[in-house]
C-alpha positions as CSV (number, residue, x, y, z in Angstrom):
1,M,0.3,-0.4,0.1
2,E,3.3,2.3,0.4
3,D,5.0,3.9,-2.2
4,K,8.2,3.2,-0.5
5,V,9.7,2.2,2.5
6,H,13.2,2.8,3.8
7,G,14.7,1.0,6.7
8,A,17.9,2.3,8.4
9,F,20.3,0.2,10.9
10,V,21.0,1.8,13.8
11,G,23.0,-0.2,16.2
12,E,20.2,-0.7,18.8
13,K,17.0,-1.8,19.8
14,I,14.5,1.0,19.6
15,N,11.5,0.8,22.0
16,K,10.0,4.2,21.0
17,V,9.9,6.2,18.2
18,R,7.7,9.7,18.0
19,W,7.5,12.3,15.1
20,K,9.1,15.7,16.3
21,P,5.5,17.8,15.9
22,K,5.4,20.3,13.0
23,D,2.3,22.6,12.6
24,L,0.5,22.4,9.6
25,I,3.5,20.9,7.7
26,E,4.8,17.4,7.2
27,S,7.6,16.6,10.1
28,D,11.5,15.4,8.7
29,I,12.4,14.9,12.2
30,F,12.0,12.4,14.4
31,L,12.9,11.0,17.9
32,T,14.1,7.3,19.1
33,G,15.0,6.6,22.3
34,S,16.7,2.9,22.8
35,W,16.9,-0.3,25.2
36,D,18.3,-3.0,26.4
37,N,22.1,-1.1,26.3
38,E,24.8,-0.7,29.0
39,T,24.2,3.0,28.5
40,N,20.5,3.6,26.0
41,Q,19.9,6.7,23.6
42,L,17.7,9.4,23.0
43,V,18.8,10.0,18.9
44,L,17.0,12.7,17.1
45,W,16.8,12.0,13.6
46,L,16.4,14.1,10.1
47,Y,15.1,12.6,7.7
48,P,14.3,15.2,4.2
49,P,11.1,15.8,2.7
50,N,12.9,15.1,-0.5
51,E,10.2,12.6,-2.7
52,D,12.2,12.1,-5.6
53,D,15.7,10.6,-4.3
54,A,15.0,7.2,-3.4
55,D,18.6,6.9,-1.7
56,I,17.3,9.4,1.0
57,Y,17.3,8.2,5.1
58,P,17.6,9.1,7.8
59,C,20.4,11.0,9.1
60,T,21.6,11.4,13.6
61,I,21.5,15.1,13.9
62,G,22.1,14.5,17.8
63,T,22.1,12.4,20.5
64,H,21.7,12.5,24.0
65,P,22.3,9.7,27.1
66,H,19.7,8.1,29.0
67,D,20.0,6.2,31.9
68,G,17.9,2.6,32.1
69,D,15.8,1.4,29.6
70,V,13.6,4.0,27.3
71,T,10.1,3.0,28.4
72,E,8.0,6.2,26.6
73,L,8.2,9.0,25.0
74,K,5.6,12.3,24.8
75,F,6.0,16.0,22.9
76,I,4.7,18.1,24.9
77,N,4.7,21.0,22.1
78,S,7.1,20.5,18.9
79,N,10.7,21.8,20.8
80,T,9.6,19.3,24.2
81,F,9.2,16.0,25.5
82,V,9.3,13.4,28.5
83,V,10.9,10.2,28.4
84,S,10.3,7.7,30.9
85,S,13.1,4.7,32.4
86,S,13.3,1.3,33.6
87,V,14.6,2.9,36.9
88,G,11.6,4.4,37.8
89,S,12.8,8.4,36.8
90,V,10.8,10.6,34.6
91,K,12.9,13.4,32.2
92,L,11.2,16.3,30.3
93,L,13.9,17.8,27.5
94,K,13.9,20.7,25.9
95,I,15.3,20.1,21.7
96,D,17.8,23.1,20.7
97,N,17.6,23.3,16.8
98,K,21.3,25.2,17.2
99,E,21.5,24.6,13.1
100,P,19.4,23.1,11.0
101,H,20.9,19.5,10.7
102,L,21.9,20.1,14.9
103,A,20.2,20.0,18.1
104,E,21.5,19.9,21.8
105,F,19.1,18.3,24.5
106,K,18.5,20.3,27.6
107,E,16.7,18.7,31.1
108,M,14.2,20.8,31.9
109,V,13.5,18.9,35.5
110,S,13.4,15.6,36.0
111,W,11.4,13.0,38.7
112,D,13.8,11.1,40.0
113,N,13.1,8.0,41.6
114,I,9.4,7.8,41.8
115,H,8.7,4.7,40.9
116,Y,9.6,2.2,43.2
117,F,9.3,-1.3,45.0
118,S,8.1,-1.0,48.7
119,F,10.9,-4.1,49.5
120,G,13.0,-2.0,48.0
121,G,14.7,-1.1,44.6
122,S,13.2,1.2,41.5
123,S,10.5,0.0,39.8
124,P,10.6,0.8,35.9
125,C,7.6,3.9,34.9
126,T,5.9,2.0,31.9
127,G,3.2,4.5,30.9
128,L,2.7,8.2,30.2
129,A,0.5,10.3,29.3
130,C,0.4,14.1,28.6
131,F,-2.5,17.0,28.1
132,E,-1.0,19.9,28.0
133,E,1.7,20.4,30.3
134,D,0.1,18.1,32.8
135,I,2.0,14.3,33.1
136,V,0.6,10.9,33.9
137,S,2.8,8.1,34.8
138,V,1.9,4.7,36.0
139,G,4.5,2.1,36.5
140,E,5.2,-1.6,37.9
141,D,4.7,-0.7,41.3
142,G,0.9,-0.1,41.1
143,R,1.4,4.0,41.4
144,L,-0.1,6.6,39.7
145,L,1.6,10.2,40.0
146,L,0.6,13.6,38.2
147,L,3.6,15.7,37.3
148,T,3.1,19.4,35.9
149,A,6.0,20.5,33.5
150,R,6.4,23.6,35.7
151,Q,7.5,22.3,38.7
152,K,9.6,19.6,40.5
153,K,7.5,18.1,42.7
154,P,4.4,15.9,42.2
155,V,0.9,17.3,42.0
156,R,-1.2,14.6,42.8
157,R,0.4,10.9,44.0
158,I,-2.3,7.6,44.1
159,E,-0.1,5.5,45.8
160,G,-1.8,2.3,46.0
161,A,-4.0,2.6,42.4
162,D,-3.7,-0.7,41.8
163,S,-2.3,-3.9,43.5
164,C,-0.5,-5.0,39.9
165,S,2.2,-3.4,37.6
166,L,0.5,-1.1,35.5
167,R,0.8,-1.4,32.0
168,C,-1.1,2.1,30.0
169,V,-2.8,5.1,30.1
170,C,-3.8,7.8,28.5
171,F,-5.7,11.0,29.0
172,L,-9.8,10.7,28.6
173,K,-10.4,14.5,29.8
174,H,-8.3,16.9,31.5
175,N,-9.1,16.2,34.7
176,E,-9.8,11.9,33.9
177,V,-7.6,9.0,32.8
178,L,-7.7,5.4,32.1
179,T,-5.1,2.7,33.3
180,G,-4.2,-0.6,32.1
181,N,-2.7,-3.2,33.6
182,L,-0.9,-6.7,34.1
183,R,-4.5,-9.1,34.9
184,G,-6.9,-6.7,32.4
185,Q,-8.4,-4.5,34.6
186,M,-9.2,-1.2,33.0
187,K,-9.5,1.8,36.1
188,V,-11.2,5.7,34.9
189,W,-9.4,8.2,37.5
190,D,-10.7,11.7,38.5
191,L,-7.4,13.1,39.5
192,K,-9.3,16.3,40.9
193,S,-10.8,13.6,43.8
194,S,-10.5,13.6,46.8
195,T,-10.4,9.8,47.7
196,D,-7.4,7.6,46.2
197,K,-10.6,5.5,44.5
198,P,-10.9,4.9,40.8
199,A,-14.6,6.1,39.5
200,S,-14.9,3.2,37.9
201,T,-13.0,-0.1,37.2
202,F,-14.0,-3.1,34.0
203,M,-11.8,-5.7,32.3
204,L,-10.3,-5.5,28.9
205,S,-12.3,-8.9,28.0
206,G,-13.6,-12.2,30.2
207,E,-10.3,-13.9,30.6
208,Q,-6.9,-11.8,32.2
209,I,-5.0,-10.6,29.4
210,G,-2.8,-7.8,30.1
211,A,-3.7,-4.9,29.0
212,S,-0.7,-3.5,26.9
213,C,-1.3,-0.3,25.0
214,V,-4.6,2.2,25.2
215,M,-6.0,5.4,23.4
216,H,-9.2,7.8,23.0
217,H,-10.4,8.2,19.3
218,P,-8.8,11.6,18.3
219,T,-12.2,13.3,17.8
220,Q,-14.6,10.8,20.1
221,R,-12.4,10.7,23.3
222,H,-15.5,8.6,24.5
223,M,-14.2,6.4,22.7
224,V,-12.0,4.3,23.8
225,L,-9.8,1.3,22.3
226,A,-6.7,-0.6,23.9
227,G,-4.5,-4.1,22.7
228,G,-3.6,-6.8,24.5
229,E,-1.4,-9.1,25.2
230,D,-2.9,-11.9,22.9
231,G,-2.9,-9.4,19.9
232,S,-6.3,-8.3,20.3
233,L,-7.9,-5.0,20.0
234,T,-10.9,-3.6,22.2
235,V,-12.9,-1.0,22.1
236,W,-15.3,0.6,24.5
237,D,-17.9,3.3,24.5
238,L,-18.0,5.2,27.8
239,R,-21.0,6.9,27.3
240,H,-22.8,4.2,27.9
241,N,-21.6,1.7,29.7
242,T,-18.1,0.0,30.6
243,F,-19.0,-3.3,28.8
244,P,-16.6,-3.8,25.2
245,V,-18.5,-2.7,22.0
246,T,-16.3,-4.0,19.7
247,L,-14.0,-7.0,20.6
248,L,-11.4,-8.1,17.5
249,S,-8.6,-11.0,17.4
250,A,-6.0,-8.9,15.4
251,H,-2.2,-9.6,15.6
252,S,-1.1,-13.4,17.0
253,D,1.0,-11.2,19.6
254,T,1.4,-8.7,22.0
255,V,-0.2,-5.7,19.9
256,S,3.0,-3.2,21.2
257,E,1.0,0.3,20.0
258,L,-2.2,1.4,18.2
259,Q,-2.3,5.3,17.1
260,F,-5.0,6.9,15.0
261,H,-4.4,9.3,12.0
262,P,-4.5,12.3,14.3
263,D,-6.1,14.7,11.1
264,R,-7.9,11.7,9.3
265,P,-9.1,9.5,12.9
266,E,-10.9,6.7,10.1
267,H,-7.0,5.2,9.6
268,L,-5.3,3.3,12.7
269,F,-2.0,1.9,12.6
270,T,-1.0,-1.2,15.5
271,C,2.1,-2.8,15.6
272,S,3.0,-6.0,17.3
273,T,5.8,-7.6,18.7
274,S,4.9,-10.8,16.3
275,G,6.7,-8.2,14.0
276,E,3.8,-7.0,12.1
277,V,2.3,-3.4,10.7
278,W,-0.9,-3.2,10.3
279,H,-3.3,-0.4,8.7
280,W,-6.9,-0.1,9.4
281,N,-9.4,0.9,7.2
282,T,-12.1,2.3,7.8
283,S,-13.3,5.0,5.1
284,S,-14.9,3.7,2.4
285,M,-17.7,2.1,5.0
286,S,-17.9,5.8,6.5
287,R,-17.9,7.1,2.7
288,H,-21.1,5.2,1.7
289,A,-22.8,5.5,4.7
290,R,-23.1,9.3,3.9
291,L,-23.8,8.4,0.6
292,G,-26.8,6.2,1.7
293,T,-25.4,3.0,0.0
294,T,-25.0,0.5,3.0
295,D,-27.1,0.0,5.8
296,F,-24.5,1.5,8.4
297,P,-25.6,4.4,9.8
298,R,-24.4,7.4,8.6
299,D,-23.2,8.7,11.8
300,E,-22.3,6.5,13.8
301,N,-18.1,5.5,14.4
302,P,-17.4,2.2,12.5
303,W,-15.0,0.7,15.6
304,L,-19.0,0.8,18.0
305,N,-20.6,-1.1,15.7
306,S,-19.1,-5.2,16.4
307,D,-20.7,-7.1,13.0
308,V,-19.6,-3.5,10.6
309,A,-16.0,-3.2,12.4
310,K,-15.7,-7.4,12.2
311,H,-16.8,-7.8,8.9
312,R,-15.9,-4.9,7.6
313,L,-13.0,-3.8,8.1
314,E,-10.2,-3.3,5.3
315,V,-7.3,-4.3,7.4
316,F,-3.3,-3.9,4.9
317,T,0.0,-5.1,6.3
318,L,2.4,-2.1,5.1
319,M,5.3,-4.2,5.1
320,P,6.6,-8.5,5.0
321,Q,6.5,-9.7,8.5
322,L,9.3,-9.5,10.9
323,H,11.4,-11.4,12.6
324,K,12.1,-9.4,15.8
325,P,9.2,-7.3,17.6
326,V,8.1,-3.5,16.2
327,N,8.0,-1.8,19.0
328,S,6.4,1.6,19.0
329,L,5.1,3.8,15.5
330,D,4.3,7.0,14.9
331,V,1.8,8.8,12.3
332,N,2.5,11.9,10.3
333,M,-0.1,13.2,7.8
334,N,1.2,10.7,5.1
335,R,4.2,9.4,6.9
336,I,4.2,6.3,9.2
337,V,7.9,5.4,11.4
338,C,8.3,2.6,13.6
339,G,10.9,1.2,15.8
340,C,11.9,-2.3,16.0
341,D,14.1,-5.0,18.5
342,N,16.3,-5.9,15.1
343,E,18.0,-2.7,15.4
344,A,16.5,-1.0,12.7
345,V,13.7,2.3,11.8
346,Y,11.4,2.2,9.3
347,V,10.1,5.4,7.5
348,F,7.0,4.4,5.4
349,K,6.5,7.3,2.8
350,N,3.6,8.4,0.9
351,V,0.7,6.1,2.9
352,V,-2.1,6.4,1.1
353,L,-5.8,7.4,3.0
C-alpha cells in the first residue's frame, strides 16, 4: 500500500519512536529511544522531505545518553518532550536546534525515583500520558503520579492505584485518565477527586489478558481502544457502559502500540511483538454511509458497531512480517515511522489514506 519504505540500521534496539511535531506541515525529524543497552540513547533523526530522491535515509542530528531503558516518549510541544525510564524516573527535555542539521538536548526537569518497590529498588515507569503541560506517569509498582512541566514536585500521588503492574495510561479529559494493568483491569480515575479510588473499573475482556496499550479516538474521546497481550483490540463507548462494544482478534502476539491518524481518524495503525505493522481503514464504510449506499448508520463510528468492525474493516499489512518485535510507531501526515528489536527504524512514505 505504500509508495516507498526506507529502513535504516541504527545499531540498537528501538523501544519508542515519535515524530517531532510541526504545525500544519509534514515533519522531517523524529526521535527514538533505545533499550537493552548498557547505556541507552535518545537520538534525533532527520528524514529530509525530498520525495524524488529514492536514496534518502534518516541521518543523526543529535544524541543524548539515557539512564535505563526508554519506556515512553511524549512530545508536549514542538521542542519539549517527556521520557520515562526503567529505573523509575521521568525527565522533561528540550531540543535546541542550533543549526538545521545539529541539535542538542537540555534537561529541564527530572523526577527521579518516583516509581519504586516497597521492598526496595526502583520500579520501571511503564507509561506516560500528556494533556498540555500535565503529565501522568504509571509503573510496575502500581503507583499513579500527576506531574506538571512547571514544577519538580509531583502534583498528586496515588500510592495504591493498583495491586499489580500498571502497563498503560491515557487522558480522557483534563482531569480524567484511564489505566490498564497486567491482569486486564481498566480503571478510570478522576484526578480532582479527594479519594484515591477509581471512578469505575472494568475488564479488557472476559479473561485475564494484560492491557499493553490504550488510546482514545482523536475526535470522539468517549471511544477508547486498547491492545492486549494476546494481540486483540478491544473497543469501548464510555458514554454508555463499561462493557466492550467490539472485541477483535488482531495480531498473533502483543499489540505494542496503536495510533489513530490525528487528522484522518478513519485510519488506525498498529504494530506488534509478532513483527507486524498494520493499517486499519474504515473510510469506505463512512463514505458509503454518507452516500446512503449501505445499511450502516451515517453518524455511527464503525468501531462502535461490532458486526461492521468484524466483517467490513479493511486491514492491510504495511511490510512483510519481521522476525523481531516492532515496539513502536508514530504517524505524521502521510508518513509513518516504526522502531524494532532488529536494530532498525523504518519510514513509510506516501501512505495511502
